[in-house]
ROSE-4610 file (N, C-alpha, C; in Angstrom, 1 decimal, always signed):
// ROSE-4610
residu = [M/M/M/Q/Q/Q/V/V/V/K/K/K/E/E/E/Q/Q/Q/R/R/R/C/C/C/C/C/C/I/I/I/Q/Q/Q/V/V/V/A/A/A/V/V/V/V/V/V/L/L/L/F/F/F/G/G/G/A/A/A/E/E/E/M/M/M/M/M/M/A/A/A/H/H/H/Q/Q/Q/L/L/L/N/N/N/Y/Y/Y/A/A/A/V/V/V/V/V/V/F/F/F/Y/Y/Y/A/A/A/L/L/L/R/R/R/K/K/K/I/I/I/K/K/K/R/R/R/G/G/G/K/K/K/Y/Y/Y/E/E/E/M/M/M/E/E/E/L/L/L/F/F/F/L/L/L/I/I/I/T/T/T/D/D/D/N/N/N/P/P/P/S/S/S/E/E/E/R/R/R/S/S/S/W/W/W/G/G/G/E/E/E/I/I/I/T/T/T/E/E/E/A/A/A/H/H/H/T/T/T/H/H/H/L/L/L/L/L/L/E/E/E/Q/Q/Q/E/E/E/I/I/I/N/N/N/N/N/N/E/E/E/P/P/P/T/T/T/P/P/P/W/W/W/L/L/L/W/W/W/S/S/S/H/H/H]
num = [1/1/1/2/2/2/3/3/3/4/4/4/5/5/5/6/6/6/7/7/7/8/8/8/9/9/9/10/10/10/11/11/11/12/12/12/13/13/13/14/14/14/15/15/15/16/16/16/17/17/17/18/18/18/19/19/19/20/20/20/21/21/21/22/22/22/23/23/23/24/24/24/25/25/25/26/26/26/27/27/27/28/28/28/29/29/29/30/30/30/31/31/31/32/32/32/33/33/33/34/34/34/35/35/35/36/36/36/37/37/37/38/38/38/39/39/39/40/40/40/41/41/41/42/42/42/43/43/43/44/44/44/45/45/45/46/46/46/47/47/47/48/48/48/49/49/49/50/50/50/51/51/51/52/52/52/53/53/53/54/54/54/55/55/55/56/56/56/57/57/57/58/58/58/59/59/59/60/60/60/61/61/61/62/62/62/63/63/63/64/64/64/65/65/65/66/66/66/67/67/67/68/68/68/69/69/69/70/70/70/71/71/71/72/72/72/73/73/73/74/74/74/75/75/75/76/76/76/77/77/77/78/78/78/79/79/79/80/80/80/81/81/81/82/82/82/83/83/83/84/84/84/85/85/85]
x = [+61.4/+60.9/+61.7/+62.1/+62.8/+61.9/+62.0/+61.2/+62.1/+61.7/+62.4/+61.5/+61.8/+61.0/+61.5/+60.5/+60.8/+59.8/+60.2/+59.3/+58.4/+57.1/+56.1/+54.9/+54.6/+53.4/+53.6/+54.7/+55.0/+55.0/+55.1/+55.2/+56.0/+56.6/+57.4/+56.5/+56.7/+55.9/+56.8/+56.4/+57.1/+56.8/+57.9/+57.7/+58.3/+57.8/+58.3/+59.2/+60.1/+61.1/+60.8/+59.7/+59.4/+59.5/+58.9/+58.9/+60.3/+61.1/+62.4/+63.3/+63.1/+63.8/+63.5/+62.3/+61.9/+62.5/+62.5/+63.0/+64.5/+65.2/+66.7/+66.9/+66.2/+66.4/+66.1/+65.0/+64.6/+64.9/+65.5/+65.9/+64.7/+63.5/+62.3/+62.2/+61.6/+61.3/+60.3/+60.4/+59.5/+58.8/+57.4/+56.5/+55.6/+55.4/+54.4/+53.2/+52.0/+50.9/+50.0/+49.5/+48.6/+47.2/+46.2/+44.9/+44.0/+43.4/+42.6/+41.2/+40.2/+38.8/+38.5/+38.0/+37.6/+36.2/+35.3/+33.9/+33.4/+32.2/+31.6/+31.8/+32.5/+32.8/+33.9/+34.5/+35.6/+36.8/+37.9/+39.2/+40.3/+41.4/+42.5/+43.7/+44.6/+45.8/+47.0/+48.0/+49.2/+50.4/+51.3/+52.4/+53.7/+54.5/+55.8/+56.8/+57.8/+58.8/+59.8/+60.0/+61.0/+62.3/+62.4/+63.7/+63.4/+64.1/+64.0/+65.2/+66.1/+67.3/+67.6/+66.9/+67.1/+68.6/+69.3/+70.6/+71.6/+71.2/+72.0/+71.7/+70.7/+70.3/+70.8/+71.2/+71.7/+70.5/+70.7/+69.6/+68.9/+67.6/+66.8/+66.3/+67.0/+66.6/+65.3/+64.9/+63.6/+62.5/+62.6/+61.6/+61.5/+62.6/+62.6/+61.9/+62.1/+61.5/+60.0/+59.6/+58.2/+57.5/+58.1/+57.5/+57.4/+58.3/+58.2/+57.0/+56.9/+55.8/+54.4/+54.4/+53.1/+52.8/+53.8/+53.6/+53.0/+53.6/+53.1/+51.6/+51.3/+49.9/+48.9/+49.4/+48.5/+48.4/+49.4/+49.4/+48.5/+48.6/+47.8/+46.3/+46.0/+44.6/+44.4/+44.2/+44.1/+42.8/+41.7/+40.4/+40.3/+40.8/+40.5/+41.4/+42.3/+43.1/+42.5/+42.6/+42.0/+42.8/+42.2/+42.9/+42.3/+42.2/+41.7/+42.7/+43.9/+45.0/+45.6]
y = [-10.5/-11.1/-10.5/-11.4/-11.0/-10.8/-9.7/-9.5/-9.0/-9.1/-8.7/-8.2/-7.2/-6.8/-7.6/-8.1/-9.0/-8.6/-8.6/-8.4/-9.6/-9.3/-10.3/-9.7/-10.3/-9.9/-8.4/-8.0/-6.7/-5.6/-6.0/-5.0/-5.5/-4.6/-5.1/-5.4/-6.6/-7.1/-7.5/-7.4/-7.8/-9.3/-10.0/-11.5/-11.8/-12.7/-13.1/-14.4/-14.5/-15.6/-16.6/-16.6/-17.5/-19.0/-19.3/-20.7/-21.2/-20.3/-20.6/-20.8/-19.9/-20.0/-21.3/-21.7/-23.0/-24.2/-24.1/-25.2/-25.4/-24.2/-24.3/-24.8/-24.3/-24.8/-26.2/-26.7/-28.1/-29.1/-28.5/-29.3/-30.1/-29.4/-30.0/-29.7/-30.6/-30.4/-29.3/-28.6/-27.5/-27.8/-27.7/-28.0/-26.9/-26.5/-25.6/-26.3/-25.9/-26.5/-25.5/-26.0/-25.2/-25.8/-25.1/-25.6/-24.9/-25.8/-25.3/-25.8/-24.9/-25.3/-25.9/-27.1/-27.8/-27.4/-27.6/-27.2/-27.0/-26.6/-26.4/-27.6/-27.4/-28.4/-29.4/-29.2/-30.1/-29.4/-29.8/-29.1/-30.1/-29.6/-30.4/-29.7/-30.5/-30.0/-30.6/-29.7/-30.2/-29.7/-30.7/-30.4/-30.2/-29.2/-29.0/-29.0/-29.9/-29.9/-28.8/-27.9/-26.9/-27.4/-28.1/-28.7/-29.8/-30.8/-31.8/-31.8/-30.8/-30.7/-29.2/-28.4/-27.0/-26.6/-27.4/-27.0/-26.9/-27.5/-27.4/-26.1/-25.4/-24.1/-22.9/-21.9/-20.7/-19.9/-19.0/-18.2/-17.4/-17.5/-16.8/-17.6/-18.7/-19.5/-20.1/-20.6/-21.2/-20.2/-19.1/-18.0/-17.5/-17.4/-17.0/-18.0/-19.3/-20.4/-20.4/-20.2/-20.2/-19.0/-17.8/-16.6/-16.8/-17.4/-17.7/-18.6/-19.7/-20.6/-19.9/-19.1/-18.4/-17.4/-16.7/-15.8/-16.5/-17.7/-18.5/-18.9/-19.3/-19.7/-18.5/-17.3/-16.1/-15.7/-15.8/-15.5/-16.5/-17.8/-18.8/-18.7/-18.3/-18.3/-17.2/-15.9/-14.8/-14.6/-15.3/-15.1/-15.3/-16.4/-16.6/-15.8/-15.0/-14.2/-12.9/-12.4/-11.2/-10.0/-9.1/-8.0/-6.7/-6.6/-5.4/-4.3/-4.5/-3.5/-3.1]
z = [+14.0/+12.8/+11.6/+10.8/+9.6/+8.4/+7.7/+6.5/+5.4/+4.2/+3.0/+2.0/+1.3/+0.1/-1.1/-1.8/-2.9/-4.0/-5.3/-6.4/-6.6/-6.6/-6.8/-7.5/-8.6/-9.4/-9.8/-10.4/-10.9/-9.8/-8.6/-7.6/-6.4/-5.6/-4.5/-3.3/-2.7/-1.6/-0.5/+0.7/+1.9/+2.2/+2.3/+2.7/+4.0/+4.7/+6.0/+5.9/+6.8/+6.7/+7.8/+8.5/+9.6/+9.2/+8.1/+7.6/+7.3/+6.7/+6.3/+7.6/+8.6/+9.8/+10.5/+10.6/+11.2/+10.4/+9.1/+8.3/+8.5/+8.6/+8.9/+10.3/+11.3/+12.7/+12.9/+12.3/+12.5/+11.4/+10.3/+9.2/+8.6/+8.5/+8.0/+6.5/+5.8/+4.3/+4.2/+3.1/+2.8/+1.5/+1.6/+0.5/+0.3/-1.0/-1.4/-2.0/-1.6/-2.2/-2.9/-4.1/-4.8/-4.8/-4.4/-4.2/-5.3/-6.2/-7.3/-7.2/-7.5/-7.5/-8.9/-8.9/-10.1/-10.4/-9.5/-9.6/-8.1/-8.0/-6.6/-5.7/-4.6/-3.7/-4.0/-5.2/-5.6/-5.9/-5.2/-5.3/-5.6/-6.1/-6.5/-5.8/-5.2/-4.6/-5.3/-5.5/-6.1/-5.2/-4.9/-4.0/-4.7/-4.3/-4.9/-3.8/-4.0/-3.0/-3.2/-2.3/-2.4/-2.0/-0.9/-0.5/+0.6/+0.5/+1.6/+2.5/+2.3/+3.1/+3.2/+4.1/+4.1/+4.5/+5.2/+5.6/+4.4/+3.3/+2.1/+1.3/+1.7/+1.0/+1.7/+0.9/+1.6/+2.0/+2.9/+3.5/+2.4/+2.4/+1.4/+0.2/-0.1/-1.2/-1.1/+0.1/+0.3/+0.1/+0.7/+0.6/-0.8/-1.5/-2.9/-3.8/-3.5/-4.3/-4.0/-2.7/-2.4/-3.0/-3.0/-3.6/-5.1/-5.7/-7.2/-7.5/-6.7/-6.9/-6.7/-5.6/-5.3/-6.5/-7.0/-8.1/-9.3/-9.6/-10.7/-10.5/-9.3/-9.1/-9.2/-8.7/-8.9/-10.3/-11.1/-12.5/-13.3/-12.9/-13.6/-13.3/-12.1/-11.7/-10.7/-11.2/-10.3/-9.5/-10.0/-9.5/-8.0/-7.4/-6.0/-5.1/-5.6/-4.7/-4.4/-3.1/-2.6/-3.2/-3.9/-4.5/-3.9/-2.6/-2.0/-1.8/-2.1/-1.9/-3.1]
């Protein structure tokens, strides 16, 4: 398993490269989704295309883009994220 330390939310976090590895091996598109609670029982999902051709990306770019989008979501709406650590 490949892991890398990457700065996320003002601290260093370990990220896994499994999704990027599969995307490169199978040449599948990679999509990030943000799920937001509108009200009780009502949610909104927004999709962000990271790449539709992973073979054109250098190793690490997909994971970096995903981490950046995740960090944006956490900063925009930190309440639903588990902060036990």
